C-alpha positions as CSV (number, residue, x, y, z in Angstrom):
1,M,129.6,62.8,90.2
2,R,127.9,64.1,87.0
3,A,124.5,64.1,88.7
4,L,125.8,66.4,91.4
5,I,127.0,68.9,88.8
6,L,123.7,68.8,86.8
7,L,121.5,69.3,89.9
8,P,122.0,73.1,90.3
9,I,121.5,73.5,86.5
10,L,118.3,71.5,86.6
11,A,117.1,73.6,89.6
12,L,117.7,76.8,87.6
13,V,115.8,75.5,84.6
14,A,112.8,74.7,86.8
15,C,112.6,78.3,87.8
16,G,111.7,79.4,84.3
17,P,109.0,81.8,83.3
18,I,105.4,81.2,84.4
19,P,102.2,81.9,82.4
20,V,101.2,85.6,82.2
21,D,97.8,85.1,83.9
22,R,99.5,83.4,86.9
23,A,102.1,86.1,87.1
24,E,99.4,88.8,87.1
25,Q,97.6,87.1,90.0
26,Q,100.8,86.8,92.0
27,C,101.8,90.4,91.3
28,L,98.4,91.9,92.4
29,D,99.4,91.5,96.0
30,R,102.8,93.2,95.5
31,A,101.0,96.1,93.8
32,Q,98.5,96.4,96.7
33,L,101.4,96.6,99.2
34,A,103.0,99.3,97.0
35,A,99.8,101.4,97.3
36,K,99.5,101.2,101.1
37,P,100.7,99.1,104.0
38,R,98.3,96.7,105.7
39,G,98.0,95.3,109.1
40,E,95.9,94.1,111.9
41,V,95.5,94.8,115.6
42,R,94.3,92.1,118.0
43,A,93.2,92.4,121.6
44,G,91.3,90.2,123.9
45,V,90.9,88.6,127.3
46,G,91.4,84.9,127.9
47,S,89.1,82.7,130.1
48,N,91.6,83.1,133.0
49,G,91.4,87.0,132.8
50,E,94.7,87.3,131.1
51,T,94.8,90.1,128.5
52,K,96.3,89.4,125.1
53,A,97.2,91.8,122.4
54,G,99.1,91.8,119.1
55,I,99.9,93.8,116.1
56,K,101.0,92.8,112.6
57,L,102.1,95.3,110.0
58,E,103.3,94.7,106.4
59,V,105.1,97.5,104.6
60,S,106.8,97.0,101.3
61,S,110.0,98.7,100.1
62,D,108.0,99.7,97.1
63,F,105.7,101.8,99.3
64,I,108.6,103.3,101.3
65,M,110.3,104.3,98.0
66,G,107.0,105.8,96.7
67,R,106.8,103.6,93.6
68,D,103.7,103.7,91.4
69,P,101.7,100.4,92.1
70,S,100.9,100.1,88.4
71,A,104.7,100.2,87.5
72,V,105.4,97.7,90.3
73,F,102.8,95.4,88.8
74,D,104.1,95.7,85.2
75,T,107.7,95.1,86.3
76,C,106.7,92.1,88.5
77,V,104.7,90.5,85.7
78,Y,107.5,90.9,83.2
79,Q,110.1,89.5,85.6
80,K,108.0,86.4,86.4
81,S,106.6,85.7,82.9
82,G,109.0,87.4,80.5
83,Q,105.9,89.1,78.9
84,P,104.1,92.3,79.7
85,P,100.7,92.2,81.5
86,T,97.7,91.5,79.3
87,R,95.8,94.4,80.8
88,P,96.4,97.3,83.2
89,L,96.5,96.8,86.9
90,Y,93.5,99.1,87.5
91,S,91.2,96.9,85.3
92,F,91.4,93.9,87.7
93,P,88.3,93.6,89.9
94,E,90.6,92.5,92.8
95,W,92.5,95.8,92.7
96,R,92.0,97.8,95.9
97,G,94.4,100.6,95.5
């Protein structure tokens, strides 16, 4: 019975802060979605002559609300690691704002 009570507590402890460098890498994607939506359009014809098409669009609530990608990045890193980022968003080579 005690084990059942401790299980949810142990699960919460396992969700603790992560290292800042890992949080920064994870939060880059969220900042990029805050800057602009992304998507893809696919079209083609199968070997049997059947046409195929598809569209995929990712839009974040941060983009819709007009939030600054740098502020989104800073907040995300702090929430995940409990520490501020080690450098600004715009200094990352992976940044494509």
